[in-house]
C-alpha positions as CSV (number, residue, x, y, z in Angstrom):
1,X,17.4,-24.6,3.5
2,X,18.3,-21.3,5.2
3,X,18.9,-19.4,1.9
4,X,15.3,-20.2,0.9
5,X,14.0,-18.9,4.2
6,X,15.7,-15.5,3.5
7,X,13.3,-15.1,0.6
8,X,10.4,-14.8,3.0
9,X,12.3,-12.2,5.0
10,X,13.9,-10.0,2.4
11,X,10.6,-9.0,0.9
12,X,10.1,-6.9,4.0
13,X,13.0,-4.7,3.1
14,X,11.4,-3.6,-0.2
15,X,7.8,-3.6,1.0
16,X,3.7,0.5,3.7
17,X,0.3,0.8,4.5
18,X,-1.5,3.4,2.4
19,X,-1.8,5.8,5.4
20,X,-0.9,9.3,4.2
21,X,-1.3,11.1,7.5
22,X,0.9,14.0,6.5
23,X,-1.2,14.8,3.4
24,X,-4.6,14.1,4.9
25,X,-6.5,17.4,5.5
26,X,-3.5,19.4,4.4
27,X,-5.8,21.7,2.4
28,X,-3.0,23.9,1.2
29,X,-2.2,21.1,-1.2
30,X,-4.7,20.1,-4.0
31,X,-3.9,16.4,-3.6
32,X,-5.5,16.3,-0.2
33,X,-8.8,16.0,-2.2
34,X,-7.7,12.5,-3.3
35,X,-7.9,11.5,0.4
36,X,-11.0,13.4,1.2
37,X,-13.2,14.7,-1.6
38,X,-15.0,16.8,1.0
39,X,-11.9,18.7,2.0
40,X,-12.2,22.5,2.0
41,X,-10.9,24.3,-1.1
42,X,-9.6,27.8,-0.9
43,X,-8.4,28.4,-4.5
44,X,-10.0,29.2,-7.8
45,X,-8.3,26.5,-9.9
46,X,-5.2,24.4,-10.1
47,X,-3.3,22.2,-12.4
48,X,-0.7,19.6,-11.5
49,X,2.6,19.5,-13.3
50,X,2.3,16.2,-15.4
51,X,4.0,13.3,-13.8
52,X,5.3,15.5,-11.0
53,X,2.2,16.7,-9.2
54,X,2.2,13.7,-6.8
55,X,4.9,11.1,-6.4
56,X,4.6,8.7,-3.5
57,X,6.7,5.7,-2.5
58,X,6.6,3.8,0.7
59,X,7.5,0.5,2.3
60,X,6.7,-1.2,5.6
61,X,7.0,-4.5,7.4
62,X,5.4,-5.4,10.8
63,X,7.7,-7.1,13.2
64,X,11.0,-7.1,11.3
65,X,13.7,-4.9,9.7
66,X,16.8,-5.4,7.7
67,X,18.8,-4.6,10.9
68,X,17.4,-7.6,12.6
69,X,19.0,-9.9,10.1
70,X,22.1,-8.1,8.9
71,X,23.3,-6.0,11.9
72,X,27.0,-6.4,12.7
73,X,26.4,-7.1,16.4
74,X,28.4,-10.3,16.9
75,X,25.4,-12.6,16.8
76,X,25.7,-15.5,14.4
77,X,23.7,-15.0,11.2
78,X,22.0,-18.4,11.5
79,X,20.8,-17.4,15.0
80,X,19.5,-14.1,13.7
81,X,17.7,-15.8,10.9
82,X,16.2,-18.4,13.3
83,X,14.9,-15.5,15.5
84,X,13.3,-13.8,12.6
85,X,11.7,-16.9,11.2
86,X,10.1,-17.8,14.6
87,X,9.4,-14.4,16.0
88,X,7.1,-13.3,13.2
89,X,3.5,-14.7,13.3
90,X,1.0,-15.3,10.5
91,X,-0.7,-11.9,11.1
92,X,2.6,-10.0,10.4
93,X,2.6,-8.4,7.0
94,X,4.7,-6.8,4.3
95,X,3.3,-4.2,2.0
96,X,4.4,-1.9,-0.9
97,X,2.5,1.2,-2.1
98,X,3.6,3.5,-4.9
99,X,1.6,6.2,-6.7
100,X,2.4,8.6,-9.5
101,X,-0.1,11.2,-10.7
102,X,0.0,11.4,-14.4
103,X,-2.5,14.3,-14.9
104,X,-4.5,16.4,-12.5
105,X,-6.5,19.6,-12.3
106,X,-9.6,21.3,-10.9
107,X,-11.6,24.5,-11.0
108,X,-14.3,26.3,-9.1
109,X,-17.9,26.2,-10.5
110,X,-21.1,27.9,-9.6
111,X,-22.4,31.4,-9.6
112,X,-19.7,34.0,-10.3
113,X,-20.3,35.8,-6.9
114,X,-20.3,32.6,-4.9
115,X,-18.5,29.6,-6.5
116,X,-19.3,27.0,-3.8
117,X,-18.4,23.9,-5.9
118,X,-15.1,22.6,-7.0
119,X,-14.6,20.1,-9.8
120,X,-11.4,18.1,-9.7
121,X,-10.1,15.4,-12.0
122,X,-7.1,13.4,-12.9
123,X,-5.4,10.1,-13.8
124,X,-2.9,8.3,-11.6
125,X,-1.0,5.0,-11.6
126,X,-0.8,2.9,-8.4
127,X,1.0,-0.2,-7.3
128,X,-0.3,-2.0,-4.1
129,X,1.1,-5.3,-2.8
130,X,0.2,-6.8,0.5
131,X,1.5,-10.2,1.7
132,X,1.0,-11.9,5.1
133,X,4.0,-13.7,6.5
134,X,3.6,-17.4,5.6
135,X,5.0,-18.7,8.9
136,X,4.6,-22.4,8.5
137,X,6.0,-22.2,4.9
138,X,9.0,-20.3,6.2
139,X,9.6,-22.8,9.1
140,X,9.3,-25.7,6.6
141,X,11.8,-24.1,4.3
142,X,14.2,-23.3,7.1
143,X,14.0,-26.7,9.0
144,X,12.8,-29.1,6.4
145,X,10.4,-31.9,7.4
146,X,13.0,-34.6,8.4
147,X,13.1,-33.2,12.0
148,X,9.4,-32.3,12.0
149,X,7.8,-35.8,12.0
150,X,4.1,-35.7,13.0
151,X,4.0,-31.8,12.8
152,X,1.1,-30.5,10.8
153,X,2.0,-27.5,8.7
154,X,-0.8,-25.0,8.0
155,X,-1.0,-24.2,4.3
156,X,-3.6,-21.4,4.9
157,X,-0.7,-19.2,6.0
158,X,-0.2,-18.3,2.3
159,X,-2.2,-15.1,1.9
160,X,-1.5,-12.1,-0.4
161,X,-2.6,-10.0,-3.2
162,X,-1.2,-7.3,-5.5
163,X,-2.1,-5.0,-8.3
164,X,-0.8,-2.5,-10.8
165,X,-3.7,-0.2,-11.9
166,X,-4.5,3.2,-13.4
167,X,-7.3,5.3,-12.0
168,X,-9.3,7.9,-14.0
169,X,-11.3,10.0,-11.6
170,X,-13.7,13.0,-11.3
171,X,-14.8,14.6,-8.0
172,X,-17.2,17.3,-6.9
173,X,-16.7,19.2,-3.7
174,X,-19.6,21.3,-2.4
175,X,-19.5,23.9,0.3
176,X,-23.0,24.0,1.8
177,X,-22.3,26.8,4.3
178,X,-19.6,27.9,6.7
179,X,-20.1,24.7,8.7
180,X,-20.5,21.9,6.1
181,X,-18.6,20.8,3.1
182,X,-19.0,17.4,1.4
183,X,-17.7,15.7,-1.7
184,X,-17.9,12.6,-3.9
185,X,-15.4,11.2,-6.4
186,X,-16.1,8.6,-9.1
187,X,-13.4,6.4,-10.3
188,X,-12.8,4.1,-13.3
189,X,-10.1,1.5,-12.6
190,X,-8.0,-0.1,-15.4
191,X,-6.1,-3.1,-14.1
192,X,-2.7,-3.7,-15.8
193,X,-1.7,-6.6,-13.6
194,X,-3.4,-8.4,-10.7
195,X,-2.8,-11.4,-8.5
196,X,-4.8,-12.7,-5.6
197,X,-4.3,-15.8,-3.3
198,X,-6.4,-15.2,-0.2
199,X,-8.6,-18.3,0.3
200,X,-6.1,-21.0,0.8
201,X,-6.6,-24.0,3.1
202,X,-4.9,-27.3,3.7
203,X,-2.1,-29.0,5.6
204,X,1.0,-31.1,5.2
205,X,2.3,-33.7,7.6
206,X,5.1,-36.3,7.5
207,X,4.8,-39.5,9.6
208,X,7.0,-42.5,10.0
209,X,6.0,-45.5,7.9
210,X,7.4,-49.0,7.8
211,X,10.9,-50.1,6.7
212,X,12.3,-46.6,7.3
213,X,9.9,-45.0,4.8
214,X,8.2,-41.7,5.3
215,X,4.5,-41.0,4.7
216,X,3.8,-37.5,3.3
217,X,0.2,-36.5,3.5
218,X,-1.2,-33.4,1.7
219,X,-4.6,-32.0,2.1
220,X,-4.7,-29.2,-0.5
221,X,-7.0,-26.4,-1.4
222,X,-4.8,-23.7,-2.9
223,X,-5.7,-21.1,-5.5
224,X,-3.8,-18.3,-7.3
225,X,-5.9,-15.9,-9.5
226,X,-4.0,-13.7,-12.0
227,X,-4.8,-11.3,-14.8
228,X,-2.4,-9.6,-17.2
229,X,0.5,-11.9,-16.7
230,X,0.0,-14.7,-19.2
231,X,0.3,-12.5,-22.3
232,X,3.5,-10.9,-21.0
233,X,5.1,-14.3,-20.3
234,X,4.2,-15.4,-23.8
235,X,5.7,-12.4,-25.6
236,X,8.1,-13.3,-28.4
237,X,11.5,-11.9,-27.5
238,X,15.1,-11.9,-28.8
239,X,16.6,-11.6,-25.3
240,X,15.8,-10.0,-22.0
241,X,16.1,-6.4,-23.1
242,X,13.8,-7.1,-26.1
243,X,11.2,-8.7,-23.8
244,X,11.4,-5.7,-21.3
245,X,10.6,-3.2,-24.1
246,X,7.7,-5.3,-25.4
247,X,6.3,-5.7,-21.9
248,X,6.5,-2.0,-21.1
249,X,4.8,-1.3,-24.4
250,X,2.0,-3.8,-23.7
251,X,1.5,-2.3,-20.2
252,X,1.2,1.2,-21.6
253,X,-1.7,0.1,-23.8
254,X,-3.6,-0.9,-20.7
255,X,-3.3,2.4,-18.8
256,X,-6.4,4.0,-20.2
257,X,-9.4,1.6,-20.7
258,X,-7.0,-1.1,-22.1
259,X,-7.0,-3.4,-19.1
260,X,-9.6,-5.1,-17.0
261,X,-12.1,-2.4,-15.9
262,X,-13.8,-1.6,-12.7
263,X,-15.7,1.2,-10.8
264,X,-15.2,2.9,-7.5
265,X,-16.3,5.8,-5.4
266,X,-14.9,8.1,-2.6
267,X,-17.0,10.0,-0.1
268,X,-16.0,12.7,2.4
269,X,-17.0,15.7,4.5
270,X,-15.7,18.5,6.6
271,X,-17.7,19.9,9.5
272,X,-17.1,22.9,11.8
273,X,-19.3,22.5,15.0
274,X,-17.7,25.8,16.1
275,X,-15.5,28.2,14.3
276,X,-12.2,26.8,15.6
277,X,-13.1,23.1,15.7
278,X,-13.1,20.9,12.7
279,X,-14.2,17.3,12.2
280,X,-13.5,15.4,8.9
281,X,-14.1,12.0,7.5
282,X,-13.7,10.1,4.3
283,X,-13.9,6.6,2.8
284,X,-11.9,5.8,-0.3
285,X,-12.0,3.1,-2.9
286,X,-15.4,1.5,-2.4
287,X,-15.0,-0.4,-5.6
288,X,-14.2,-3.5,-7.6
289,X,-12.5,-4.6,-10.8
290,X,-14.0,-7.3,-13.1
291,X,-11.2,-9.4,-14.6
292,X,-12.2,-10.9,-17.9
293,X,-9.0,-10.5,-20.1
294,X,-5.8,-12.4,-20.0
295,X,-7.0,-14.4,-16.9
296,X,-5.4,-17.5,-15.5
297,X,-6.2,-19.3,-12.3
298,X,-3.9,-22.0,-10.9
299,X,-5.3,-24.5,-8.4
300,X,-4.0,-27.4,-6.4
301,X,-6.8,-29.4,-4.7
302,X,-7.3,-32.8,-3.2
303,X,-5.9,-35.2,-0.7
304,X,-2.7,-37.0,-1.5
305,X,-0.4,-39.4,0.4
306,X,3.0,-40.5,-0.8
307,X,5.6,-42.8,0.6
308,X,9.4,-42.4,0.2
309,X,12.7,-42.9,1.8
310,X,13.7,-39.3,1.7
311,X,11.9,-36.2,3.1
312,X,10.3,-33.9,0.5
313,X,11.9,-30.8,2.1
314,X,15.6,-31.1,3.0
315,X,16.8,-29.3,6.1
316,X,19.1,-26.3,6.1
317,X,22.1,-28.4,6.6
318,X,21.7,-30.3,3.3
319,X,24.6,-28.3,1.6
320,X,22.5,-27.3,-1.4
321,X,22.4,-23.9,-3.1
322,X,19.1,-22.1,-3.2
323,X,18.8,-23.0,-6.9
324,X,19.4,-26.7,-6.2
325,X,17.0,-26.7,-3.4
326,X,14.2,-25.1,-5.5
327,X,14.9,-27.5,-8.4
328,X,14.6,-30.5,-6.1
329,X,11.3,-29.2,-4.7
330,X,10.1,-28.4,-8.2
331,X,11.0,-31.9,-9.5
332,X,9.3,-33.6,-6.6
333,X,6.1,-31.6,-7.0
334,X,6.0,-32.1,-10.8
335,X,6.2,-35.9,-10.2
336,X,3.5,-35.8,-7.5
337,X,1.0,-33.1,-8.5
338,X,-0.7,-31.7,-11.5
339,X,-1.3,-28.0,-11.4
340,X,-4.7,-27.1,-12.9
341,X,-4.8,-24.0,-15.0
342,X,-8.2,-22.5,-15.8
343,X,-9.4,-19.3,-17.5
344,X,-12.3,-18.1,-15.5
345,X,-13.4,-14.6,-14.8
346,X,-13.1,-13.2,-11.3
347,X,-13.7,-10.0,-9.3
348,X,-11.2,-8.3,-7.1
349,X,-12.3,-5.8,-4.5
350,X,-10.2,-2.7,-3.8
351,X,-9.0,-2.3,-0.2
352,X,-11.3,0.3,1.3
353,X,-9.7,3.0,3.4
354,X,-11.2,5.2,6.2
355,X,-9.8,8.5,7.4
356,X,-11.1,10.8,10.1
357,X,-9.8,13.7,12.1
358,X,-10.8,16.1,14.9
359,X,-8.8,19.4,15.3
360,X,-8.7,22.8,16.9
361,X,-7.3,26.0,15.3
362,X,-5.9,28.9,17.2
363,X,-3.7,32.0,16.9
364,X,-4.6,34.6,14.3
365,X,-2.0,36.7,12.7
366,X,-1.0,40.0,14.5
367,X,-0.7,43.0,12.1
368,X,2.4,45.0,12.7
369,X,0.9,48.4,11.6
370,X,-1.7,48.3,14.3
371,X,-0.5,45.6,16.7
372,X,-4.0,44.0,16.3
373,X,-5.4,40.7,15.2
374,X,-6.2,40.2,11.5
375,X,-9.9,39.3,11.9
376,X,-10.3,38.4,8.3
377,X,-7.4,36.0,8.2
378,X,-7.2,32.3,9.0
379,X,-5.7,30.8,12.1
380,X,-2.0,30.1,12.1
381,X,-2.0,26.9,14.2
382,X,-3.9,23.7,14.2
383,X,-3.6,20.6,16.5
384,X,-5.6,17.4,16.4
385,X,-5.9,13.7,16.0
386,X,-6.3,11.5,12.9
387,X,-7.4,7.9,12.6
388,X,-6.9,5.6,9.6
389,X,-8.0,2.1,8.7
390,X,-7.6,-0.1,5.6
391,X,-9.4,-3.3,5.0
392,X,-7.2,-6.4,4.4
393,X,-8.0,-10.0,3.8
394,X,-7.5,-11.1,7.4
395,X,-8.1,-8.0,9.5
396,X,-7.9,-4.2,9.1
397,X,-4.7,-2.3,9.6
398,X,-5.2,0.7,12.0
399,X,-3.2,3.8,12.7
400,X,-3.6,6.8,15.1
401,X,-1.9,10.1,14.5
402,X,-1.4,13.3,16.5
403,X,-0.5,16.4,14.4
404,X,0.4,20.0,14.6
405,X,0.0,22.4,11.6
406,X,1.6,25.8,11.5
407,X,1.5,28.6,8.9
408,X,5.1,29.6,9.1
409,X,5.1,32.5,6.6
410,X,2.7,33.7,4.0
411,X,4.4,31.4,1.5
412,X,5.3,28.4,3.7
413,X,3.4,26.1,6.0
414,X,4.4,22.9,7.8
415,X,2.9,19.9,9.5
416,X,4.4,17.5,12.1
417,X,2.9,14.1,12.9
418,X,3.4,11.4,15.4
419,X,1.9,8.1,14.4
420,X,1.3,4.7,16.1
421,X,0.5,1.8,13.9
422,X,1.5,-1.8,13.2
423,X,4.9,-0.8,11.9
424,X,6.2,1.6,14.6
425,X,5.4,3.3,17.9
426,X,8.0,6.1,17.2
427,X,7.0,7.4,13.8
428,X,7.5,11.2,13.5
429,X,6.9,12.8,10.1
430,X,7.3,16.3,8.7
431,X,5.7,17.9,5.7
432,X,6.3,21.3,4.1
433,X,4.2,23.2,1.5
434,X,5.5,26.3,-0.2
435,X,3.6,28.8,-2.5
436,X,6.0,31.0,-4.5
437,X,3.8,33.1,-6.7
438,X,1.3,30.6,-8.1
439,X,3.6,27.7,-7.9
440,X,3.1,25.1,-5.1
441,X,5.8,22.6,-4.1
442,X,5.4,20.2,-1.2
443,X,7.6,17.5,0.3
444,X,6.8,15.0,3.1
445,X,8.6,12.2,4.9
446,X,7.7,9.8,7.6
447,X,9.7,8.0,10.4
448,X,12.5,10.6,10.3
449,X,14.3,9.2,13.4
450,X,15.1,6.0,11.5
451,X,16.7,7.8,8.5
452,X,20.1,7.9,10.3
453,X,20.0,4.1,10.0
454,X,17.4,3.1,7.4
455,X,18.2,-0.6,7.9
456,X,16.4,-0.3,11.3
457,X,13.3,1.2,9.8
458,X,10.2,-1.0,9.5
459,X,8.5,1.8,7.7
460,X,9.4,4.8,5.5
461,X,7.5,7.0,3.2
462,X,8.2,10.0,0.9
463,X,5.8,12.2,-1.0
464,X,6.4,15.3,-3.1
465,X,4.8,17.2,-5.9
466,X,4.4,20.4,-7.9
467,X,1.2,22.3,-8.7
468,X,0.2,25.6,-10.3
469,X,-2.6,27.2,-8.1
470,X,-4.6,30.3,-8.9
471,X,-6.0,31.7,-5.7
472,X,-9.5,33.0,-5.0
473,X,-10.0,36.7,-5.6
474,X,-10.1,38.6,-2.3
475,X,-13.5,40.1,-1.5
């Protein structure tokens, strides 16, 4: 029914690719090292304010926004829902990414007169969910199968994964000379929760039988892998609030080496072919997590044909509530299928991310006392292009960004970006970083033109943080 179809759409309003184009290569901010361990470092040491040094939240949906469904534009809701259900295709996607840095810091190492290495470390928590739009499932839920006789529904449309992890990391950045800087970061992943359902296959078709009966044919090869959920579901509780407290307590135990563990690495570099030109590149999260604890895998496999006088999936005019619809489907499937539950180990691979940029710096500061250029100072302006890619189960997500950086005052800098990606062709973002004394505060936001009506936005992202930075001694 139509209420059920909304479930497939509403997820988009609470779900970002992990592109942090405003933060990438913004070397005034220590957290830029998380995106490129080979970024240049111009300070002696830093420490992030615990739980406040980096907070990031973002959502995105390709091909749809809340406005498409709920706009007060005189179009009937059923028509708007029908358009959304049919206009999206199986390669449209919905994602969530959230990150909180728990602890972070770093310091320069090396000879006292030339400290050309920087050791950075920290612990952060991350949530990442990525779901492809299950088009045939949504159409089946919207229309039912009574009016779709002989239509074959593709069950491989179901494709998604998600995780809640903590990451303990240590990185080393090395400045070889004025032209080259490179870095490496090692990571230990601790998975708190994980689910993955990416290798599904099968079909469902209804045909007309004899004596007004329907034949329902299933060819099933469906699998959902999970870790960390079973023990939470089985927690003893004396009500919802009691269960919530116990679940949070259990998840906290998994933050540092208490969950399923894995390893990863980041690599990056910065290169100056000429003084004013910069080329950077990085790859993040080349890694995996081995799930051995609290693991359950659910499977539905085999070929099944059933005969009945009623369709298994009523259409949206059946008059049922969403709860009644789900209950009918649940009852039908419990009668027809047996869900296999097995406890086998599995490996989940992190989604690798690529970043790159090419930029040009210009405009040195003019000294008032002599009306001359400060030759020992850095350039005030930088323009360039950035590229981003993240590996997903069907195909990579890509983004291209043009940016302009400006040193506004001695204590304040800014960066403006224009990004084209799968979410938007009009994404303009702004980031500001201030240094008052040794305290650094930064704030960044994407897709600013859509904030006047957030319901129209297919993508939005906010980042902010506080650091204490001790600058290099001037020579």
